[in-house]
C-alpha positions, 0 to 999 in steps of 0.5 A: 615568440611574439606570434605565440603571444599574439595568438594567446592574447587573441584567444583570451580576448575573443570572448570579449570581442564577440558580445554573445550576451546580446543574443540573450533576449533573442534566445529567450524570445526563441525559447518562449515561442517554442515552448509557450512558457516564459523563459528567462536567462541570467547571463550568456558568455562565450568560453573557448575551453575545452571547446567553443561554447556559450555558457548560459547560467540561471535558465528558468522556465516560468509557471504559466498564468493561473499558477503561483509565481515561480519556476516550472524548470530551472537549470544552474548552467547550460552549455551550448555547443556552437558553430564558431564560423557562424558566430563570426558571422553574428549568428548563434548556430547551436549544435549540442546542449549540456545541462547541469543542476536541473530542478523540475517542479510539477504542480497539480491543482485540485482540478487535475491541471498541471503547470506544464499543461497550459502555455504561459502565453496565450499567443506565443511570439513567432520565432526570431528571424533576421530582419531582412527577408530571406536572410538566415535566422540569427539563432539556429537550433536545428539540428541538435545532435546531443543533449546531456542532462546531469544532476536532475531533481524532480519535485511533484507538489499539489496546490490548494483550491486558491493556488496559494499554497503547495504541499509536497507529494514526492521528490526524485533527485540524482537523475542523469539523462541523455536526449536523442537528436532534436530538430526544434524546427519540426512541428511538435518536436517536444512531443517526440523527444527521446530521453533515457535517464539513469536512476541508479543511486537516485533518492525518492523523498515523500511525506508518506515515509520517514526516510528516503527511498534509495534506488539501487538500479533503474532506468527511465525511457521517454519516447513519443510522450510515453515514459517507461521505467524499471527499478529496484529500490530499498526503503530501510530493509524493505526491497522492491523491484518492478516496472512503471509507465507514465502516459500523459502529464496533464494530469499524470497517469501511471501504471506499475507492477512491483514485487516485494520479497519480504515485508514486516508490518512492524518495519512498515509501521516504523517507516510510515509518517504520522504527520497530519493528513494535509501534509501528505495529500495536499489540498482538498479537492475531487479525488483523482487517480494518480497511479494504478498497478499490481503488487506481489509480496512473496512473504509478509510477517504480521506479528505473530502471524506469517502469510505468503503469496500476497497479490493485490490490484493497487490504486493510488488516489490523491487521498487514499490507497486502495487494494481491491481486490487482494488475496493471500495464502495463510496456514493452508487456506486463503484470504480474499477481500479489499482494503483501503488506507486513508493517508489524507487523515491523521493516524493513517486509518485503514479498513478491510474485508476478509473472506477466510477459507480453509485455514488450518486452525491448529497452525494459526493458533500455534503461531499465536500461542506455541503451547497450543495443546491441540485445538484443531479444525478448518476455519471459515470466516467473513470479517470487516475490520479497521485499524490505524497504521499511524498508531499501534495497529493491533491496539487499534484493531476493531471489527465484526463478522462471523466464523465457523470451524468444522471437523475439529477438536477441543483439548482437555474437556471430557464433557460427559465425565465432567458433568457426571462429577458435577452431578456428584452421581459418578465417582468413577473415572470416565475416560477423558481426552479431547472433544471432537466436534462437527462445527463451532461458530458464531459471531465476532466483534473485535475491540480493545485487543479482545475478540468477543462473541455473543452467540457461539454454538458447538455441535460435538459428538456428545455435546451441543451448546452455546456460549458467549464471552471473549478471547484476548490477543494475549490468549486469555479466555473468558466464556460462559455457556450452557451445554446439552450432553448426551448420556446414552453412550453404550456399555455397562459403565455408560453415564446413563447406566451409572446414573440409573444405579445411583440417582433415584428417578434417573432411569432412562435419562438421556441428556444432561444440561449444565452451565459452565465457564471457561477461563485460563488461556488458549494454551491452558483452558480451564473448564468449570461447571456452574449451577446444578445439572438438569437431567432430561429424558426417561422419568424427567422427560416431562421437562421442556427440552433445551433449545440452542439459539440460532445463529446468523448465516455466514455469507458465502459459506457452502450450504453444507457448512451452513447446515453444520453450523446451524445444526440442520442435520 
């Protein structure tokens, strides 16, 4: 029994008999010389359970000169697996390392430098060795067979030009990692680290969005200074997956590819932060590229519209996100262009260009107004638009451009019949129905939730005309214009034949010119004549022929469509 008590007492006393804390200044010096950054250790103590190890607490890697005072890295605890026999010989021979509670802070200044890019010490001290020549070193780190790191938080901040204030960019927490075998005695051993980190259940916090991004699954692998990652994340109801690669850290260079199955702009707007730009992008300075990659969205809802197969080359800078170019499919056609969101400014202003080709207008209008009675045609357009995602995007929408709709129909406006009744010359029912047209187009200006046009041109089978006015996002119509209607359709009951019987001097009339207005809504347009029709041709042929104003070209449209729009046929 006495022997047992002696062994237990000796074991309990061992941590006090071996003063490992005396190694603390030497270990600090060794790590400082190895990393080029000042290292501080709060305390060292020897522990025997569950195995013999040295426990280091409050380990810190300080920021280099030229950066604010603080820590580039800090660890709550570091357990050093040691060789007991070496410890009895007053040597600290480290075989394994387990680190917990790690906070890594990466600071970027406006010039693109980081607190990991330059050593804190211009002339690092030489490694610690025994005083006597040829003696074994007091501290040995070679080789280290295993390093585990748990509960890691990585924070990326930016600095102002004077290096006095920081602004958050992104924080990634909940990482766990393992490091392969390390030989600190090898040259540039830090540049050849092999690290694997699991991202599952990690959280990403950034001022750009109002809630954390949760990592459902993912992994980061670091080898020879190059980092690759796979991820599947959620932000509210939005899901995304993809890959990323990080090459270099001074400054960081990131490439990525991401796929999003479904995206709703209303949800995105709720999640985007609307705080002032300085809290999002950090300090002013030269624009720098942070990340570049490709994003695919299989389906996106921009109420009330739906688009598919969005593909974009995305570039993320210190103040903007650029999609250049992007392309998508919508209602049988395509839209291509470029876009930019300025997240360094309040309200997240955005600008975009759009080249619309081959869109089925009937399907597009049916999405906006399900009761659309039958406006048809193929839409082509070129637009420059702007909005603000931090506000109501539709209310803030503005822009200019030109458009053309070809080979379509207008509902419920039988032009010859209406004009005959307006002239009070025909009291018979001329067959009504839709009006087919070859082209309808003109200029576009978007403002105050309406689409305005100053010069619209219609080229239909029996009518040509111009108009100006607007259509609201709510579907309301407000247009006025002038139409030139052909009255020469064949048959005994043609408008021209009926006019020649009723109106004196109307023999040989071929056309009628009338002013009109269109009100109501897209789903229920109301056509009305204004003024007195003017008859041309026949005995009235001395009157000047009505002229339809020319319209600007739509850049990029095929010549045949330009000819249709301008009546060059």
